[in-house]
N, C-alpha and C positions, 0 to 999 in steps of 0.2 A: 152546488150548494156549499157555502163556506161554513166550516166548523172549526172551532178553536180547540177542540178536544184531541186532535191527532198529534200526540206527543212524538210519534215516530218522525213525522215531518219536522216538528218544532226543534228536535234535538238531533237531527240526522248527522250534523257535523260535530257532535260532542262525544267524546269517549266516556266510558264509565268514570275514569279518574276526573275528567272535566266536570261531570255532573256532580260528583261527590264534593269536589272543591267548591263548586257554586252553591251546593246545598249548605255547606259549612258557612260560607260567607253570608248567605241570606239568613241563616239562623242567628248569626251575630248581629246582622242589621235589624233583626226583629226586636232587639233589646236597646231602646233609646239611651239608657244609661251607659251601656258599653260603647255605643256610637259616639256619644259626647266625650267620654273619657279617651277613647282611641284617637279621636280627631285632635284633641289637645296634646296628647303624648306624641303623635306623629309629627305635628307641627314643631313641637319643642325639640324633638330628636333631630329633625332635619336642620333646624336652625343651629343646633349645638354641634352639628357635624357628625353625629353618631351614625354607624353603618346600618341604617334601617331602609335605605332605598331599595335594596334587593327584596326585602320582605314586602314592601308596599307594591312593588312591580309584580310580584307573584300572586297578590291577593286582589285588592280592590282595583288597582290599576289594570290588571289583566282582565277583569270582568267588564269594566266600564270605559276603558281607554284603548285607542288603537295603537299607540306607540308614542315615542318622543319626537319623531319627525314625520313628515309626509312619507318619506321613503320607508320608514319603519312600519307604516300602516299597510304596506302592500300585501302581506299575508291576510290581513283582515279584509281588505278590498276583494281579494281573490275568493276568500271563504264566503263572504256575503254574496258575491257574484254567482257562486255555485248554487246558491239558493234563490237565484233570480231576484236578488235584492240589491239595491244600489247603496252607495256610500256617500254620505255628506261629510266631507272633511271639515272639522270644526276646531280651529285653533283656539283653545279654551284657556289661555293664560289670562288671569285676572289680577286686578289690583296694581298694575304698573302705571301709576298716575303721573306721567311726565311726557313732554312732547317727543322726546327721542323714542320712548317706548311706543307711543301712538304711531309714529312713522314706521317703526319696525313691524308693528302689528299689521299696518296697512300693506306693507311689502309682502308679509307672510300670507295675508288673505289673497292678494293677487297671485301668489304662487299656487294657492289652491285652485283658483280660477284657471290658471294655465294648465295645471295637472288634470283638471276635469275636461279640458277641451277635446272634443272628439271621442270621449270615453263614455260609452253607454253605462258603465258600472258606477259612474260618478255624475249623477244627473243635476246636482246643485252644488254651489258653494254657499257659505254662510258667514255672517259676522255679527258680533255684538257691538253696538255703537259705543258702549263704555270701554271697549278695547282700543278705540281710536279717538276718544274725547273724554274730557274730565266730567265727572258726575256733577260737580258744582256748576260748570258751564251749562250742561244740559238742563239742569234744574232752573237756572236763571232764564234760559231761552224758553223753556216750557211755561214758566210763570209770567212771561212777558215783561220781565224786569228790564230797566234801562241798563245797557251794557257799557262798561268803561271802555276806553279805547283799546286796552289790552285784551279785554273780553271779545270785542268786535273782531280784532285780529285773529284771536284764537278760534272764534266761530267760523271765520272765513277759511282757516286752515282745516277745520273739520269738514266743511263742505267740499273743499278741494280733495281731501282724502276719499270721501264718499264718491266724488266724481271720478277719481282715478280708478276706484274699484269697478264702477259700472262702465267706464270706457273699456276696461279689460274684459268685462262681461260681454259687452257688445262685440268687441273684436273676436272673441272666442265662442260666441253664441252659448254662453253658460248662464242660466238663471242664478240669481244670488238672493238668498234669504236674509232678511234683516230681523234679527231676534227682537222680541219685545222685552221691556224692562219695567222697573217700578213706575207707577202712575205719575209720580212727580217728575220723571224724566221723559215720559212717553210723548208728551206734546212735541218736543223738539225732534224726536225720532219719527213721529208721524209726519212732521213737516218735511224731513229729509226723504222719507220713503215716498211721499206723494210727489215731491219734486222729481225724483228719479223715475217714477211711473209715468209722469207726464212726458218726460224727455226720452226715456228708453223703451217704453212699453207700447209703441205705436204699431208694431207688427206682431210681436210676441211678448209675453210678460217676463222680461228679464229681471225686473225689480219685484221682489215678493215681500210684502210686509207681514208682520205677525200680529195677530189679534187675540188678546187674552179674554176669554168669555167669562172668567170669574169676576170681571168688572161688569157692573150692571148697565153701563152705558155703551158697551161695545157692539151689541147687536144692532143698535141704531147707527153706530159708526159704520158698520159694514154696509148698511143700506144707503147712508148718505154718501159714502165713498163710491158706491155703484152709480148713484145719480151723477156725481161729478164725472166719472169715467164715461158715462153715456153722453153727457152734454159736451165734454171736451175731447172725446174720441181717443181715449187710451184704454189699454187693457189693465185689469187688476190681477196681480198675483197675491193671493191671500193664504197665509198659513194660519190655520185655526187651532188654538190650544185652549186648555182650561186656564192654566196660569200657575206660577211658581212662587209667588211672594205674599201669600195670604196673611200669615201671621205678622210679617213686617208691615204690611199695608194697614192692617187694623190697628196695630200699636201706634203707628205714626199718626194716623188720623185722630186717635183718641188723645194722644199727647199734644197735638197742635190744634185740636178743636175744630177740625173741618169735617164735612160729611164723609162717612166711610164709603170709599169707592167700590167696595167688594160686595158681591151678592150676599143676601141674608143667609143662605144655606146652600148645601151641596145640590139639592134638587133644582134650585133656581139656576145654578151654574150648568147643570146637565141640560136643563130645558133650553137655555140660550145657546149652548154649544150645538145641540142637535138642530135647533132652529137656524143657526148660522150655516151649518152644513147644508141643510135643505135649501136655504136661500141661494147659496153659492152654486150648488149643483143645478138648481133650476135656471140659473143665469150663467151656465157654463160657457156660453158663446162670448161672454164678456169677462167672466171671472174664472181664472184657473186656480184650483184649490190644492193645498197640501193639508191633509187632515192629520194633525199631530196629536195622536191620542193613544193611550194604553187602555182605554175603556172598551171592553168587548161589545157591550150593548150599542155604543155609538158607532163602532165599526160596522156592526151588522145592520143598523139602521141606514147608514150611508150606502152600503151594498144594496140594500133593498130599494133605496131611493134611486140609485143609478139604474137598477133594472126597470123601475117604474117609468123612468124618463127615456128608456131605450138606449142608455149609454152602455157600451161594451165594457168588460172588465178592464181592458187596456186603453180606455179613453185617455187621450193625451192631456186633457184638462184636469185630471184627478189623480192625486198621489196620496198614499198613506205614509206616515212616518212615525218611527219609534226610536228610542235611544238604544245604543249598543249595550248589550248585556241585560236587557229587560224585554219582556213580552215577545220572546221569539215565537211563541205559539200563535201570536197574532200576525207578526211580520211574515213568517215563512209560510203559514197556511194561506194567507191572502196572496202572497207571491205565487204559491203553488197553483192557485186558481186563476192566475193571469193578471192580477191587479198590480198596478205600479206601486212599489214599496221601496222605501229607502230608510237606512239607519243613520242617525247622527253618530259620527265617529270622532270623538274628541281626541286631540293629540297635543303634545307639548312636553317640556321637561317635567320630571316628577315633582320637583320642588315647587315649580311655578304652577303646576296643576293641582296642588293640594287644596286650594279653596274650592275648585270645581268638584273634586272628589268628596270633600267634606259635605258639600251641598247635596250631591247625589246620594250620599249615605243617609243624610238627614231626611231627604224626601222619601226614601224607601221606608223609613220608620213612620212617616206621617201620612203617606197616601193610604187611604182605607183599603185594606185587603191586598195591597200589592205584594208585599213580602210573603204573606201566607199563600197567595195564589202561585207565586213562583216556586215556593217550597213544595206545594202539593203537586204541581205539574212535574217537577224534577223527580219526586218520589214515584209518581205514576209511571214515568218512563223507565226508571230503574226496575220497577216491579214488572213492567212489560218485558224488559230484557231478561230479567232473572226472576223466575216464578217463586223463588224461595224468599224474596224480600217481603217482610211483613207489610200488611196494609197500612197506608199512611193517612194523613188528614184528607178529608174530602175537599177537592178544589172549590174555592169560592170565587165568584166573579166580581171584579172591581167595577 
């Protein structure tokens, strides 16, 4: 029986000092005004060359990032492995919008594939398509606009980069996750993902697309993709997530006057996420799932569904995934019960990872109950270790 209340398992690798530092960080992240001000000041200080890199590395970088290079992530890979939890090395540099940086990112993604080869502790590689292609180009392709000759050439280079990544994945037998992005870019990403699934998923699902269930059309997309896979004879790799761009999506839809692609409320998102999980698990012979969620109720429902279908906890077609520095009580307790679990481990230079860290900080302030849950669990563990610690807030479930 899986329980997410066992803080001894969740924080076994953390010292008291680690827990107190994490507690302070999450207390700061619970205050949106501080997050906003801190993000602006950090960006300004780094751009101005002020000596703040060390402070950033000791705080938010340490909590949510593996290191500045693949090699620097080795201690995190080992630590997660000691909890029977895998690492997904995620080169999280953003905003480098030129062809040279796209080629550099492609080379780095392939390095993560090579590092994962034959390594049980690194079950997947991952990339964001905006790391290897311009947003403007992805939007044009997604909208079906006529491409100029320069755009056509650029789009061919994007397809060549994706092909290089998956040829490496095939050579090294490493599945690669393709992260989802904003709805106005996602059509092009879906096209690339489906092309890679048709070509490389004939034996095992090397190409894994990401489906954001906060979009009201995505449950039907899962089902239609399954029909294509059945008729064309390829396997689906599907990472299911709720989604990360809600405010931006709503604002853009309102500004441009097109229908809002986002679910009307949180309950509808939860409903479709759980329905998509059930659908994928029921069709596990064709669909291999990565359930990317920090929601305890959804994890427990998936565990129950696996049991009802007779799937063992270590079924190769089912993985759970969370972000480094968050929801260790879910990750490590699932792993402790034999389920396949992996953590996204972002890495890259501090300055170039600042956009990622800012987004992570903002998400912690906006996800309902996330920061409060983290704080309550940390306090509960400190109280378990030291009986003289006063009672803290009651842990709430996200």
